C-alpha positions as CSV (number, residue, x, y, z in Angstrom):
1,M,25.8,-14.5,-19.7
2,K,25.7,-15.4,-15.9
3,K,27.2,-12.0,-15.1
4,T,24.5,-10.3,-17.2
5,F,21.7,-12.2,-15.6
6,L,23.0,-11.2,-12.2
7,F,23.4,-7.7,-13.0
8,F,19.9,-7.6,-14.3
9,L,18.6,-9.4,-11.3
10,A,20.3,-7.0,-9.0
11,L,18.7,-4.1,-10.9
12,V,15.3,-5.4,-10.8
13,C,15.7,-6.0,-6.9
14,S,16.9,-2.6,-6.4
15,V,14.0,-1.1,-8.3
16,G,11.6,-3.0,-6.2
17,T,13.3,-1.9,-3.0
18,M,13.3,2.0,-4.0
19,K,9.5,1.6,-4.8
20,A,8.8,-0.2,-1.2
21,E,10.5,2.8,0.3
22,L,7.8,5.1,-1.1
23,L,5.0,3.1,0.6
24,E,4.0,4.1,4.1
25,N,1.5,1.9,6.2
26,V,-0.7,4.2,8.2
27,E,-4.0,3.9,10.0
28,I,-6.6,6.7,9.4
29,D,-10.1,6.8,10.8
30,G,-9.7,3.3,12.2
31,L,-8.7,1.8,8.7
32,K,-5.2,0.7,7.6
33,Y,-3.8,2.1,4.3
34,N,-0.7,1.5,2.1
35,L,0.1,5.2,0.9
36,D,2.1,5.8,-2.3
37,T,3.8,8.9,-1.2
38,E,5.1,9.7,-4.6
39,L,2.0,9.1,-6.8
40,L,-0.6,10.1,-3.9
41,K,-2.3,7.0,-4.2
42,A,-3.8,4.8,-1.3
43,E,-4.6,1.1,-1.1
44,V,-6.8,-0.3,1.9
45,A,-4.5,-2.6,3.7
46,R,-4.8,-5.5,6.1
47,N,-7.8,-4.8,8.4
48,W,-8.1,-8.1,9.9
49,Y,-10.7,-9.1,12.5
50,R,-13.0,-6.3,11.9
51,D,-16.8,-6.3,12.7
52,G,-19.7,-4.2,11.2
53,D,-19.9,-2.1,8.3
54,L,-17.2,-0.1,6.8
55,Y,-17.0,3.1,4.8
56,I,-14.1,3.3,2.6
57,P,-13.8,7.1,1.4
58,P,-12.6,8.0,-2.2
59,T,-9.9,10.1,-0.5
60,V,-7.7,10.2,2.7
61,D,-5.7,13.0,4.2
62,Y,-2.4,12.2,5.9
63,N,0.3,14.7,6.7
64,E,-1.2,17.6,4.8
65,Q,-1.4,15.4,1.7
66,T,-4.7,14.1,-0.1
67,Y,-4.4,10.5,-1.3
68,T,-6.9,9.0,-3.7
69,V,-7.9,5.6,-2.6
70,R,-7.4,3.4,-5.7
71,S,-7.5,-0.4,-4.6
72,I,-8.3,-2.7,-1.7
73,S,-5.5,-5.3,-1.3
74,A,-6.6,-9.1,-1.8
75,S,-6.0,-9.6,2.0
76,A,-7.6,-6.6,3.3
77,F,-10.3,-8.3,5.1
78,W,-9.3,-11.7,5.9
79,F,-10.5,-13.2,9.0
80,N,-13.7,-10.9,9.1
81,D,-17.2,-11.9,9.6
């Protein structure tokens, strides 16, 4: 039973690691994004200590690929006024 549990735990951890490798953190037009290079989705990442109004576009281009902005991370704008 213990070996089976450890096997499944290792499997889950390795799948999570494989997915993390597909994410790329980049800055485009002054905003930081996490890009999913497999699904071509973008998430607004940590953009701490920013002032003023922001425009978040529906898509962003990076390395000749267009990514759809699908989400904003929960901590994207912490420490902002």
